[in-house]
C-alpha positions in Angstrom: -9.7 0.5 -64.4 -13.3 -0.3 -65.3 -16.0 1.0 -62.9 -13.3 2.4 -60.5 -13.6 5.7 -58.6 -12.0 7.4 -55.7 -13.6 7.3 -52.2 -15.5 10.4 -51.1 -13.3 13.3 -49.9 -14.8 13.4 -46.5 -14.2 9.8 -45.6 -10.6 9.8 -44.2 -10.8 12.3 -41.4 -11.0 12.2 -37.6 -9.6 13.6 -34.4 -6.1 15.1 -34.5 -4.0 14.4 -31.4 -0.6 15.4 -32.8 -0.4 18.2 -30.3 0.1 15.6 -27.6 2.9 13.6 -29.4 4.1 12.9 -32.9 3.0 9.2 -32.6 -0.5 10.0 -31.4 -1.7 8.8 -34.8 -5.0 7.5 -36.2 -5.8 5.5 -39.4 -6.8 8.5 -41.4 -3.4 10.0 -40.8 -1.3 7.0 -41.8 -3.2 5.4 -44.6 -1.7 6.2 -48.0 -4.1 7.8 -50.5 -3.0 8.0 -54.1 -5.3 9.8 -56.5 -5.4 7.0 -59.0 -5.4 3.2 -59.1 -1.6 2.6 -58.9 -0.9 -0.7 -57.0 2.5 -1.0 -58.7 3.7 1.9 -56.6 3.0 0.1 -53.3 4.5 -3.4 -53.2 4.1 -5.3 -50.0 1.3 -3.1 -48.9 -2.4 -4.0 -48.1 -4.7 -2.7 -50.8 -7.9 -1.4 -49.4 -10.7 -1.7 -52.0 -14.4 -1.2 -51.8 -17.0 -3.1 -53.8 -20.2 -1.0 -54.0 -22.5 -3.7 -55.0 -25.6 -5.4 -53.7 -27.0 -6.6 -57.0 -26.4 -10.2 -55.9 -28.2 -9.6 -52.6 -31.2 -8.4 -54.6 -31.2 -11.4 -56.8 -30.9 -13.6 -53.7 -34.1 -12.0 -52.3 -32.2 -10.2 -49.5 -32.4 -6.7 -48.2 -30.5 -4.2 -50.4 -28.2 -1.5 -49.0 -24.8 -3.3 -48.8 -23.5 -1.2 -51.6 -23.3 1.6 -49.0 -21.2 -0.6 -46.8 -17.6 0.2 -47.9 -17.6 3.9 -47.2 -19.7 3.4 -44.1 -17.1 1.0 -42.7 -14.3 3.3 -43.7 -15.8 6.2 -41.7 -15.7 4.0 -38.5 -12.2 2.8 -39.3 -10.8 6.2 -40.0 -10.7 7.5 -36.4 -9.2 4.4 -34.9 -5.7 4.5 -33.5 -2.9 3.5 -35.9 -0.6 0.9 -34.5 1.8 -1.7 -35.9 0.7 -2.9 -39.4 -1.8 -0.1 -40.1 0.8 2.0 -41.9 0.8 -0.6 -44.7 -2.7 0.3 -45.7 -3.1 2.0 -49.0 -6.5 3.3 -50.2 -7.2 2.2 -53.7 -10.8 3.3 -54.1 -14.0 1.6 -55.0 -15.5 -0.6 -57.8 -19.1 0.6 -58.2 -21.6 -1.7 -59.8 -24.1 -0.5 -62.4 -27.7 -1.5 -61.7 -28.5 -4.9 -63.0 -24.9 -5.5 -64.1 -23.5 -8.0 -61.5 -21.2 -9.9 -63.8 -19.7 -6.6 -65.1 -18.9 -5.5 -61.6 -17.5 -8.9 -60.5 -15.2 -8.9 -63.6 -14.0 -5.4 -62.7 -13.2 -6.3 -59.1 -11.5 -9.6 -60.2 -9.3 -7.5 -62.5 -8.5 -5.1 -59.7 -7.6 -7.9 -57.3 -5.5 -9.7 -59.9 -3.5 -6.5 -60.6 -2.9 -5.8 -56.9 -1.9 -9.4 -56.2 0.5 -9.6 -59.2 2.1 -6.4 -58.0 2.8 -8.1 -54.6 0.0 -6.4 -52.6 -2.4 -8.3 -50.4 -6.1 -7.3 -50.8 -8.6 -6.2 -48.2 -12.0 -5.8 -49.8 -14.9 -4.1 -48.1 -18.3 -5.3 -49.6 -20.9 -5.2 -50.8 -22.9 -8.4 -50.7 -21.2 -11.8 -50.6 -21.2 -11.8 -54.4 -17.9 -10.0 -53.5 -16.4 -13.5 -52.8 -16.7 -14.8 -56.4 -14.9 -11.8 -57.8 -12.2 -11.7 -55.0 -11.7 -15.4 -55.2 -11.3 -15.4 -59.0 -8.7 -12.6 -58.7 -6.8 -14.8 -56.3 -7.0 -18.0 -58.4 -5.9 -16.0 -61.5 -2.9 -14.5 -59.6 -1.7 -17.8 -58.2 -2.4 -20.4 -61.0 -0.2 -23.1 -59.6 -0.7 -22.8 -55.8 -3.4 -24.5 -53.6 -5.8 -21.8 -52.4 -7.7 -22.4 -49.2 -10.9 -20.5 -48.7 -11.9 -19.9 -45.1 -15.4 -18.4 -44.8 -16.8 -17.2 -41.5 -20.5 -17.2 -42.3 -23.9 -18.3 -41.2 -24.6 -19.5 -44.7 -22.7 -22.0 -47.0 -23.5 -19.9 -50.1 -23.4 -22.9 -52.4 -26.7 -22.4 -54.1 -27.6 -23.8 -57.4 -29.3 -20.9 -59.3 -29.9 -19.9 -62.9 -27.9 -16.7 -62.3 -25.2 -15.6 -59.9 -26.3 -14.1 -56.6 -24.9 -13.4 -53.2 -25.8 -17.0 -52.4 -23.8 -18.7 -55.2 -20.2 -17.5 -54.9 -18.6 -20.6 -53.6 -20.5 -22.9 -55.9 -19.2 -20.7 -58.8 -15.6 -21.0 -57.5 -16.1 -24.7 -57.1 -17.2 -24.9 -60.8 -14.2 -22.8 -61.8 -11.8 -25.1 -60.0 -13.4 -28.2 -61.6 -13.0 -26.7 -65.0 -9.4 -25.8 -64.3 -8.7 -29.2 -62.6 -7.7 -27.4 -59.5 -8.5 -28.4 -55.9 -11.5 -26.7 -54.3 -10.5 -26.2 -50.7 -13.4 -24.6 -48.8 -14.1 -24.4 -45.1 -17.2 -22.6 -43.6 -17.1 -21.7 -40.0 -20.0 -20.5 -37.9 -22.6 -21.9 -40.3 -26.2 -22.2 -38.9 -27.9 -25.5 -39.6 -31.2 -23.6 -39.2 -30.2 -21.3 -42.1 -29.1 -24.0 -44.6 -31.4 -26.4 -46.3 -30.6 -30.1 -46.7 -30.0 -29.5 -50.4 -27.1 -27.1 -49.4 -25.7 -29.7 -47.0 -25.9 -32.3 -49.8 -24.0 -30.0 -52.1 -21.4 -29.3 -49.4 -20.9 -33.1 -48.9 -20.5 -33.5 -52.7 -17.8 -30.8 -52.8 -16.0 -32.1 -49.7 -16.7 -28.8 -47.8 -15.6 -28.7 -44.2 -18.3 -27.2 -42.0 -17.9 -26.0 -38.4 -21.3 -25.2 -37.1 -22.1 -22.2 -34.9 -23.1 -24.5 -32.1 -19.5 -25.9 -32.2 -17.9 -22.5 -31.8 -18.6 -22.4 -28.0 -16.0 -21.3 -25.5 -15.5 -24.9 -24.4 -14.8 -26.1 -27.9 -12.7 -23.2 -29.1 -9.4 -25.0 -28.8 -10.7 -27.9 -31.0 -12.0 -25.4 -33.6 -8.6 -23.6 -33.6 -6.8 -26.9 -34.2 -9.2 -27.7 -37.1 -8.4 -24.3 -38.6 -4.7 -24.9 -38.2 -5.0 -28.2 -40.0 -6.7 -26.4 -42.9 -3.9 -23.8 -43.0 -1.2 -26.5 -43.0 -2.7 -28.1 -46.1 -2.7 -25.1 -48.4 -0.2 -22.6 -50.0 -2.4 -19.5 -49.9 -5.4 -18.5 -47.7 -8.3 -16.3 -48.8 -10.4 -15.4 -45.7 -13.9 -14.0 -46.2 -16.0 -12.7 -43.3 -19.7 -12.5 -43.8 -20.7 -10.2 -41.0 -23.9 -12.2 -40.5 -21.8 -14.8 -38.7 -22.0 -12.4 -35.7 -25.0 -12.5 -33.4 -27.7 -9.9 -34.2 -27.1 -8.1 -30.9 -23.6 -7.3 -32.2 -24.4 -7.1 -35.9 -27.9 -5.9 -36.7 -26.9 -4.3 -40.0 -26.9 -7.2 -42.4 -29.4 -8.7 -44.8 -30.0 -11.8 -42.6 -29.2 -11.1 -38.9 -28.2 -14.2 -36.8 -30.2 -15.3 -33.8 -27.3 -17.3 -32.5 -24.0 -16.5 -34.3 -20.4 -16.4 -33.2 -19.7 -13.5 -30.8 -17.0 -11.1 -31.6 -14.5 -12.1 -29.0 -14.7 -15.8 -30.1 -14.6 -14.8 -33.8 -11.4 -12.8 -33.1 -9.8 -15.8 -31.4 -10.5 -17.9 -34.5 -9.3 -15.2 -37.0 -6.0 -14.5 -35.2 -4.1 -17.7 -36.1 -5.2 -17.2 -39.8 -3.8 -13.7 -39.8 -0.6 -14.8 -38.2 -0.1 -17.9 -40.4 2.1 -16.2 -43.0 -0.2 -17.6 -45.7 -3.0 -15.1 -45.6 -3.1 -13.3 -48.9 -6.6 -11.9 -49.2 -9.5 -10.8 -46.8 -12.9 -9.4 -47.3 -15.7 -8.2 -45.0 -19.1 -8.3 -46.6 -22.8 -7.7 -46.2 -22.6 -4.6 -44.0 -25.9 -2.7 -44.6 -25.9 0.8 -43.0 -29.7 1.1 -43.7 -30.3 -1.3 -40.8 -27.7 -0.2 -38.3 -28.5 0.8 -34.8 -26.5 3.7 -33.3 -23.5 2.8 -35.5 -23.1 -0.6 -33.7 -22.6 -2.6 -36.9 -20.2 -0.1 -38.5 -18.1 0.0 -35.3 -18.0 -3.8 -35.0 -17.1 -4.3 -38.6 -14.4 -1.6 -38.4 -12.9 -3.2 -35.3 -12.7 -6.5 -37.2 -10.9 -4.8 -40.1 -8.6 -3.0 -37.7 -7.7 -6.2 -35.9 -7.1 -8.2 -39.1 -4.6 -5.5 -40.4 -2.9 -5.3 -37.0 -2.4 -9.1 -36.8 -1.6 -9.4 -40.5 1.3 -7.0 -40.4 2.0 -6.5 -36.7 
């Protein structure tokens, strides 16, 4: 597998409570850890993969450091309690980008996702910048060539930029172009977008591509039920769901460790209420969490928040 390597040896460790009871288990004790990339040995599992890449963030004039995100997030996840669903996690290592070689890294991740999905594994990708989404999405489209794929993106940004080269701001424009070339529907919903962070040019592009936008200001407690119904309508119209979570959708007081912290954002408890029905839909096939940048974390706050999101997704996904 091109650009693939194992995670660091000291990542999956934590507190051992087995002296109390044989079911006092934590993630590091239940996750499966093969020593090579062998998805065919784990059908029906959730493949955990890291994408050590922030080349797209750099090209998008963002703050580099997200390439450190996958192992940083794993460290916070490792010591969390293992409950229903977590035993289906299998550690399948990282794709590591070479400097200045974004396309090479995206192709490698797309191939890894395709191989997992065609071996009947779902994929949970830890980014990396949001350039992760183009690679992850391409792997999904390739694995399900005849099915309607619905992209649900929780993000402050639409990431539909027109640019001379791929960046962390172009993934959904790239996927839209691919769908157009293949004469496939491009079904994209962005939830938690900030009008203050998206230019009119991006809104025009979203309108042209029939993108559904649910603004951060509409994700209030009072409007939560309406947003949940909008999400359900999206899920009902597609065969497969690919959910991508840009951690900058969270407010900066919960998620300081991203390239572009959000002044408003969608708080974690509300975000979880929106994610839950997606996880329980029976159509969710792929998830990623992106843009975690350990260089800007404060007392581990961002890492713990991202890990709780990942923990909850897996619990609902298989619980």
